[in-house]
PLY file of the C-alpha trace (Angstrom):
ply
format ascii 1.0
element vertex 446
property float x
property float y
property float z
element edge 445
property int vertex1
property int vertex2
end_header
0.00 0.00 0.00
1.34 3.44 -0.95
1.93 6.25 1.53
-0.88 8.24 -0.05
-3.30 5.37 0.46
-2.17 4.99 4.07
-2.67 8.72 4.62
-6.23 8.53 3.28
-7.17 5.57 5.48
-5.62 7.20 8.55
-7.44 10.49 7.89
-10.77 8.70 7.53
-10.37 7.22 10.98
-8.98 10.33 12.68
-11.63 12.68 11.27
-14.53 10.22 11.60
-15.42 10.52 7.93
-18.53 8.43 7.21
-18.61 8.39 3.40
-16.11 8.74 0.58
-17.52 9.89 -2.73
-15.66 8.44 -5.70
-15.95 10.85 -8.63
-15.39 10.48 -12.35
-16.56 12.34 -15.43
-18.48 11.12 -18.46
-17.65 12.17 -22.01
-19.99 15.17 -21.95
-18.44 16.46 -18.73
-21.13 15.45 -16.25
-19.85 14.51 -12.81
-20.61 10.94 -11.72
-20.33 9.67 -8.16
-20.52 6.53 -6.07
-20.34 6.65 -2.26
-18.45 4.00 -0.29
-18.03 3.45 3.44
-14.49 3.84 4.84
-14.35 0.12 5.60
-14.61 -0.63 1.89
-11.91 1.78 0.78
-8.88 -0.45 1.37
-10.43 -3.00 -0.95
-11.26 -0.25 -3.46
-7.58 0.79 -3.52
-6.57 -2.82 -4.19
-9.24 -3.86 -6.68
-11.26 -0.78 -7.61
-15.04 -0.45 -7.56
-16.90 -2.32 -10.28
-19.87 -0.72 -12.04
-22.02 -1.09 -15.14
-20.19 0.96 -17.77
-23.03 0.51 -20.27
-25.25 2.61 -17.96
-22.93 5.61 -18.45
-23.54 7.11 -21.88
-20.58 6.50 -24.17
-18.55 4.37 -21.75
-19.09 0.83 -23.04
-21.48 -1.50 -24.81
-23.72 -3.92 -22.91
-21.50 -6.85 -23.89
-18.50 -5.03 -22.38
-20.27 -3.47 -19.40
-17.93 -4.52 -16.57
-15.93 -1.39 -15.75
-13.75 -0.45 -12.78
-13.34 2.86 -10.99
-9.86 3.05 -9.44
-9.59 5.75 -6.73
-6.65 8.14 -7.08
-5.49 8.82 -3.49
-3.60 11.95 -4.55
-6.98 13.64 -5.13
-8.39 12.93 -1.65
-10.04 15.96 -0.03
-12.63 16.43 2.69
-15.79 18.07 1.38
-16.39 21.37 3.21
-20.10 21.10 4.01
-21.44 17.94 2.43
-22.95 16.50 5.60
-21.97 18.84 8.40
-25.59 19.51 9.32
-25.82 15.81 10.25
-22.69 16.01 12.40
-20.31 14.05 10.20
-18.00 14.63 7.28
-17.59 13.09 3.86
-14.71 13.24 1.40
-14.09 12.79 -2.30
-11.52 11.21 -4.59
-11.34 11.22 -8.36
-11.08 7.86 -10.11
-9.33 6.53 -13.16
-11.58 4.21 -15.15
-10.19 0.88 -16.33
-11.32 -2.42 -17.81
-11.27 -5.75 -15.90
-7.88 -6.62 -17.44
-6.40 -3.46 -15.91
-6.12 -1.53 -19.18
-7.19 2.15 -19.03
-10.65 2.75 -20.42
-10.59 4.54 -23.76
-13.85 6.25 -22.74
-12.40 7.93 -19.62
-11.81 11.67 -20.23
-9.17 11.66 -17.49
-7.23 9.01 -19.40
-7.59 11.03 -22.63
-5.82 13.95 -20.96
-3.22 11.64 -19.39
-2.28 10.38 -22.87
-1.81 13.92 -24.19
0.26 14.92 -21.17
2.42 11.84 -21.70
3.02 12.98 -25.28
4.03 16.42 -24.00
6.34 14.76 -21.50
8.04 12.78 -24.27
8.76 16.13 -25.93
10.26 17.39 -22.67
7.32 19.56 -21.57
4.97 19.76 -18.62
1.75 21.74 -19.14
0.29 24.23 -16.65
-3.07 25.96 -16.93
-4.93 28.70 -15.08
-8.64 29.21 -15.92
-10.86 32.25 -15.44
-14.26 30.67 -14.83
-17.39 32.75 -15.42
-20.93 31.81 -14.39
-24.26 33.36 -13.49
-26.12 33.50 -10.20
-29.88 33.46 -10.78
-32.90 33.35 -8.49
-34.03 29.95 -9.72
-33.56 27.51 -12.57
-36.78 26.53 -14.30
-37.20 23.98 -17.09
-40.14 25.64 -18.82
-37.98 27.59 -21.26
-38.41 30.94 -19.52
-35.27 33.06 -19.05
-33.87 33.11 -15.52
-33.76 36.24 -13.33
-30.26 37.45 -12.26
-29.62 37.89 -8.56
-28.31 41.44 -9.01
-27.93 44.29 -11.50
-24.17 44.76 -11.03
-21.50 45.33 -13.67
-17.79 44.77 -14.13
-15.83 44.95 -10.86
-18.83 46.39 -8.99
-18.43 46.28 -5.24
-22.20 45.89 -4.78
-22.18 42.27 -5.81
-25.00 39.80 -5.27
-28.01 41.56 -3.78
-29.71 38.27 -2.88
-26.52 36.40 -1.88
-24.08 39.00 -0.49
-21.79 36.40 1.09
-21.64 34.14 -1.93
-18.10 34.81 -3.19
-16.59 34.70 0.29
-18.33 31.38 0.97
-17.27 30.03 -2.43
-13.62 30.97 -1.99
-13.51 29.52 1.53
-14.99 26.26 0.25
-12.54 26.04 -2.65
-9.53 26.84 -0.48
-10.60 24.25 2.11
-10.26 21.61 -0.62
-6.81 22.74 -1.67
-7.99 24.71 -4.72
-6.15 28.03 -4.67
-8.07 31.09 -5.84
-6.20 33.96 -7.48
-8.97 36.51 -8.08
-12.73 36.88 -7.85
-15.00 39.70 -8.99
-18.33 40.61 -10.50
-18.31 40.32 -14.29
-19.95 42.57 -16.89
-23.49 41.17 -16.90
-26.11 41.25 -14.12
-25.63 38.26 -11.85
-22.40 37.23 -13.59
-19.41 36.21 -11.49
-15.81 35.28 -12.24
-13.42 33.26 -10.08
-9.86 32.65 -11.31
-8.00 29.58 -10.09
-4.24 29.67 -9.45
-2.23 27.72 -12.01
-1.66 23.97 -11.68
-0.70 21.09 -13.93
-3.37 20.36 -16.52
-4.71 17.13 -14.98
-4.97 18.60 -11.49
-6.68 21.67 -12.95
-9.23 19.59 -14.86
-10.07 17.86 -11.56
-10.26 21.30 -9.93
-12.67 22.60 -12.56
-15.01 19.66 -11.98
-14.80 20.24 -8.22
-15.32 23.98 -8.77
-18.58 23.48 -10.65
-19.88 21.12 -7.95
-18.94 23.44 -5.08
-20.24 26.61 -6.74
-23.66 25.02 -7.23
-23.70 23.83 -3.61
-22.62 27.22 -2.23
-25.28 28.95 -4.36
-27.99 26.68 -2.95
-26.81 27.38 0.59
-27.16 31.10 -0.19
-30.72 30.64 -1.45
-29.91 31.12 -5.16
-28.78 28.98 -8.11
-25.64 28.93 -10.25
-25.52 28.13 -13.96
-22.56 27.50 -16.23
-24.71 27.71 -19.37
-22.56 29.55 -21.93
-25.18 32.21 -22.79
-28.40 32.21 -20.76
-29.28 35.84 -21.69
-29.59 37.10 -25.25
-28.81 40.70 -24.31
-25.81 40.07 -22.02
-22.34 38.60 -22.43
-21.94 34.85 -22.10
-19.78 32.86 -19.70
-16.31 31.91 -20.86
-13.52 29.88 -19.33
-10.52 31.82 -20.61
-7.61 29.45 -20.11
-4.00 30.54 -19.60
-1.51 27.91 -20.76
2.26 27.52 -20.51
4.80 24.77 -21.09
7.75 24.21 -18.79
10.99 22.32 -19.36
11.87 21.41 -15.79
11.87 24.72 -13.91
12.29 26.76 -17.10
9.30 28.40 -18.78
9.60 27.29 -22.39
7.38 30.21 -23.51
9.73 32.98 -22.29
12.48 34.61 -24.32
14.03 37.75 -22.74
15.42 38.88 -26.11
12.10 38.86 -27.95
10.05 42.06 -28.21
7.05 40.31 -26.63
9.23 38.06 -24.45
7.84 35.17 -26.49
10.01 32.16 -27.39
9.95 30.35 -30.72
8.35 27.42 -28.87
5.53 29.68 -27.71
5.07 31.14 -31.20
4.73 27.68 -32.74
2.39 26.62 -29.92
0.14 29.64 -30.60
0.30 28.98 -34.35
-0.82 25.40 -33.75
-3.92 26.47 -31.82
-4.72 29.21 -34.36
-4.35 26.74 -37.25
-6.47 24.00 -35.70
-8.95 26.16 -33.77
-11.91 25.54 -36.14
-11.59 21.75 -35.89
-11.27 21.67 -32.07
-14.14 24.12 -31.56
-16.74 21.36 -31.08
-14.78 20.20 -28.02
-13.95 23.57 -26.45
-17.52 24.75 -27.19
-19.62 21.60 -27.16
-23.21 22.80 -26.81
-25.72 24.34 -29.21
-25.88 27.30 -26.84
-22.07 27.73 -26.91
-22.27 29.37 -30.32
-24.78 31.99 -29.17
-21.88 33.35 -27.09
-19.30 33.12 -29.87
-21.47 34.52 -32.64
-22.78 37.55 -30.78
-19.76 39.67 -29.90
-19.02 40.82 -26.36
-15.31 40.16 -26.98
-15.92 36.45 -27.64
-13.53 35.28 -30.39
-15.11 34.89 -33.82
-11.89 34.26 -35.75
-8.69 32.30 -35.26
-6.42 35.23 -34.41
-3.87 36.21 -31.78
-2.67 39.49 -30.36
-0.90 41.18 -27.49
-3.50 42.43 -24.98
-6.21 42.07 -27.64
-9.29 40.75 -25.84
-11.18 40.18 -29.08
-8.59 37.71 -30.39
-8.76 33.95 -29.95
-5.37 33.99 -28.20
-4.22 36.94 -26.11
-0.78 37.59 -24.66
-1.20 39.03 -21.16
1.26 41.92 -20.86
0.94 42.69 -17.13
4.18 40.89 -16.15
5.89 40.30 -19.49
9.39 40.56 -17.98
8.71 37.89 -15.37
9.92 34.64 -16.95
7.68 32.30 -14.95
4.56 34.28 -15.93
4.91 34.25 -19.71
1.83 32.42 -20.94
-0.89 32.51 -23.58
-4.59 33.05 -22.87
-6.98 30.99 -25.02
-10.36 32.76 -24.99
-12.60 30.30 -26.85
-13.48 27.67 -24.20
-16.69 28.22 -22.28
-17.55 27.24 -18.73
-19.65 24.25 -19.80
-16.93 22.33 -21.64
-15.50 19.02 -20.49
-12.16 20.32 -19.11
-10.31 17.03 -19.66
-11.21 16.92 -23.35
-10.85 20.68 -23.89
-7.33 20.74 -22.42
-6.47 17.63 -24.44
-7.32 19.16 -27.83
-5.78 22.56 -27.00
-2.56 20.87 -25.95
-2.63 18.58 -29.00
-2.98 21.58 -31.34
-0.19 23.49 -29.64
2.18 20.51 -29.62
1.44 19.92 -33.31
2.54 23.46 -34.00
5.80 22.87 -32.13
6.45 19.50 -33.81
5.80 20.85 -37.31
7.46 24.21 -36.72
4.37 26.26 -37.60
5.06 29.91 -38.43
3.04 32.48 -36.51
1.22 35.10 -38.58
1.18 38.79 -37.67
-0.91 39.68 -34.62
-4.40 41.13 -34.90
-4.52 44.72 -33.69
-8.16 45.40 -34.58
-11.30 44.72 -32.52
-12.06 41.47 -34.31
-15.39 40.98 -32.54
-16.82 44.16 -34.10
-15.62 43.43 -37.67
-17.98 42.15 -40.35
-17.29 38.80 -41.94
-16.15 40.55 -45.12
-13.70 42.66 -43.11
-12.35 39.58 -41.34
-11.84 37.76 -44.63
-10.13 40.82 -46.15
-7.78 40.92 -43.15
-6.85 37.27 -43.70
-8.56 35.99 -40.55
-9.98 32.47 -40.54
-13.46 32.35 -38.98
-14.35 29.97 -36.20
-17.51 27.87 -36.61
-20.66 29.89 -35.98
-22.84 26.97 -34.85
-22.50 23.41 -33.60
-23.36 22.03 -37.04
-20.34 23.62 -38.74
-18.11 22.83 -35.74
-18.97 19.13 -35.96
-18.34 19.09 -39.72
-14.86 20.49 -39.12
-14.22 18.02 -36.31
-15.33 15.03 -38.44
-12.47 15.69 -40.86
-9.83 16.30 -38.19
-7.07 13.73 -37.78
-5.68 15.81 -34.92
-8.87 15.61 -32.84
-9.37 11.92 -33.63
-5.85 11.19 -32.46
-6.12 13.36 -29.34
-9.45 11.92 -28.16
-8.96 8.36 -29.31
-11.32 6.49 -31.64
-13.93 5.62 -29.01
-14.39 9.11 -27.54
-14.11 10.74 -30.98
-16.90 8.62 -32.48
-19.20 8.79 -29.45
-18.71 12.54 -29.07
-19.68 13.14 -32.70
-22.66 10.78 -32.55
-23.96 12.38 -29.36
-23.50 15.95 -30.57
-25.12 15.29 -33.94
-28.12 13.97 -32.01
-28.17 17.19 -29.99
-27.97 19.32 -33.13
-30.79 17.45 -34.90
-32.99 17.74 -31.81
-32.31 21.47 -31.69
-33.00 21.84 -35.43
-36.40 20.18 -35.05
-37.64 22.78 -32.53
-40.10 25.51 -33.54
-39.03 28.54 -31.53
-41.20 31.36 -30.15
-39.26 33.75 -32.42
-40.37 31.79 -35.52
-43.98 31.74 -34.37
-43.97 35.48 -33.68
-42.44 36.38 -37.05
-43.70 33.69 -39.43
-47.07 32.40 -38.23
-49.13 34.92 -40.22
-47.66 33.65 -43.48
0 1
1 2
2 3
3 4
4 5
5 6
6 7
7 8
8 9
9 10
10 11
11 12
12 13
13 14
14 15
15 16
16 17
17 18
18 19
19 20
20 21
21 22
22 23
23 24
24 25
25 26
26 27
27 28
28 29
29 30
30 31
31 32
32 33
33 34
34 35
35 36
36 37
37 38
38 39
39 40
40 41
41 42
42 43
43 44
44 45
45 46
46 47
47 48
48 49
49 50
50 51
51 52
52 53
53 54
54 55
55 56
56 57
57 58
58 59
59 60
60 61
61 62
62 63
63 64
64 65
65 66
66 67
67 68
68 69
69 70
70 71
71 72
72 73
73 74
74 75
75 76
76 77
77 78
78 79
79 80
80 81
81 82
82 83
83 84
84 85
85 86
86 87
87 88
88 89
89 90
90 91
91 92
92 93
93 94
94 95
95 96
96 97
97 98
98 99
99 100
100 101
101 102
102 103
103 104
104 105
105 106
106 107
107 108
108 109
109 110
110 111
111 112
112 113
113 114
114 115
115 116
116 117
117 118
118 119
119 120
120 121
121 122
122 123
123 124
124 125
125 126
126 127
127 128
128 129
129 130
130 131
131 132
132 133
133 134
134 135
135 136
136 137
137 138
138 139
139 140
140 141
141 142
142 143
143 144
144 145
145 146
146 147
147 148
148 149
149 150
150 151
151 152
152 153
153 154
154 155
155 156
156 157
157 158
158 159
159 160
160 161
161 162
162 163
163 164
164 165
165 166
166 167
167 168
168 169
169 170
170 171
171 172
172 173
173 174
174 175
175 176
176 177
177 178
178 179
179 180
180 181
181 182
182 183
183 184
184 185
185 186
186 187
187 188
188 189
189 190
190 191
191 192
192 193
193 194
194 195
195 196
196 197
197 198
198 199
199 200
200 201
201 202
202 203
203 204
204 205
205 206
206 207
207 208
208 209
209 210
210 211
211 212
212 213
213 214
214 215
215 216
216 217
217 218
218 219
219 220
220 221
221 222
222 223
223 224
224 225
225 226
226 227
227 228
228 229
229 230
230 231
231 232
232 233
233 234
234 235
235 236
236 237
237 238
238 239
239 240
240 241
241 242
242 243
243 244
244 245
245 246
246 247
247 248
248 249
249 250
250 251
251 252
252 253
253 254
254 255
255 256
256 257
257 258
258 259
259 260
260 261
261 262
262 263
263 264
264 265
265 266
266 267
267 268
268 269
269 270
270 271
271 272
272 273
273 274
274 275
275 276
276 277
277 278
278 279
279 280
280 281
281 282
282 283
283 284
284 285
285 286
286 287
287 288
288 289
289 290
290 291
291 292
292 293
293 294
294 295
295 296
296 297
297 298
298 299
299 300
300 301
301 302
302 303
303 304
304 305
305 306
306 307
307 308
308 309
309 310
310 311
311 312
312 313
313 314
314 315
315 316
316 317
317 318
318 319
319 320
320 321
321 322
322 323
323 324
324 325
325 326
326 327
327 328
328 329
329 330
330 331
331 332
332 333
333 334
334 335
335 336
336 337
337 338
338 339
339 340
340 341
341 342
342 343
343 344
344 345
345 346
346 347
347 348
348 349
349 350
350 351
351 352
352 353
353 354
354 355
355 356
356 357
357 358
358 359
359 360
360 361
361 362
362 363
363 364
364 365
365 366
366 367
367 368
368 369
369 370
370 371
371 372
372 373
373 374
374 375
375 376
376 377
377 378
378 379
379 380
380 381
381 382
382 383
383 384
384 385
385 386
386 387
387 388
388 389
389 390
390 391
391 392
392 393
393 394
394 395
395 396
396 397
397 398
398 399
399 400
400 401
401 402
402 403
403 404
404 405
405 406
406 407
407 408
408 409
409 410
410 411
411 412
412 413
413 414
414 415
415 416
416 417
417 418
418 419
419 420
420 421
421 422
422 423
423 424
424 425
425 426
426 427
427 428
428 429
429 430
430 431
431 432
432 433
433 434
434 435
435 436
436 437
437 438
438 439
439 440
440 441
441 442
442 443
443 444
444 445
């Protein structure tokens, strides 16, 4: 038994923890959980927890349904308030999913990211990310198709934050920090009810786990404050949507491979090729970084959301922005990818972003000139004239680009690639079949 496993078992006994929730993520990014008693955990470390993989969409066929969740003791954390009202604590651990023969499951998003990080490691790199996660606080979440009501009327950086949940951000940060998730900033965003919390950088796998934990905790904290949280990319037609701007950097040991003190932008040739790779492959990875029908309402309707595959220094309308706050600090040189939204599957999104960037490094992609214009306010004709390649404007076109992508197929693996496409085409066709209130208002008299 490893020291980490021994630490977990000892902590369970010392803290009188009654339940351990074993978490994993399905292909769409929904959190799955099974609770086990502490007495069963030693056996779970040795043999895993068996479950019916065919009951999890996209995991396995009925004839191959036996699947094993293997707890990762390095992810053990006590949940901050899960059962405190009942006088006892519970904890969580993320799991790696495997088959009965011990082979990693090809359907496990965590394993997809592990494979990509292994590829980066073979090239001498470790990948670190730092997301800025936006979301809305609303009074309630109804399923009748009516728009939600924001909890406040605040704007960007307003001190008067959530009128109906004034302690929300403090409670959220305390909960995150109690689980070892470091918070860098938090503030009110531009739209009524919209919040942003930025997590301090970590390696990509740890951060993907953190994002899943973040979404769970934020929803729980919102409920405890009498409101609801939503990570829907664009719940309001007349307000900005919710992004998950992701800062990325590659390190070679303790050296930031993106920093070059002699370059005008302090940007190394490795970083330039990495950016060029994401810019080049952005249209074909869009279905993964922006996986919902609603995701493209955010991208296609301005508010500084990237419409084209561009990059620029401090340009918040570009797909990739170079933060210039601390450009002379070697450890801080990074790139900010602005396309992902807060409802993506972080394991898969980080996998395809890293795959695109590494492809650029491997192939020595040349980086085009930076965009200095406000790309979000340009017409399509102006973007084409400027040489900018548009990102997909809806899920349909994003899936068509993904279908033809060898890079995405290789990054996700055949099983996830095929299931993801099949599932998202089903979502698109279901959306296409709807008759909207807008159509009835404008076309019924014909």
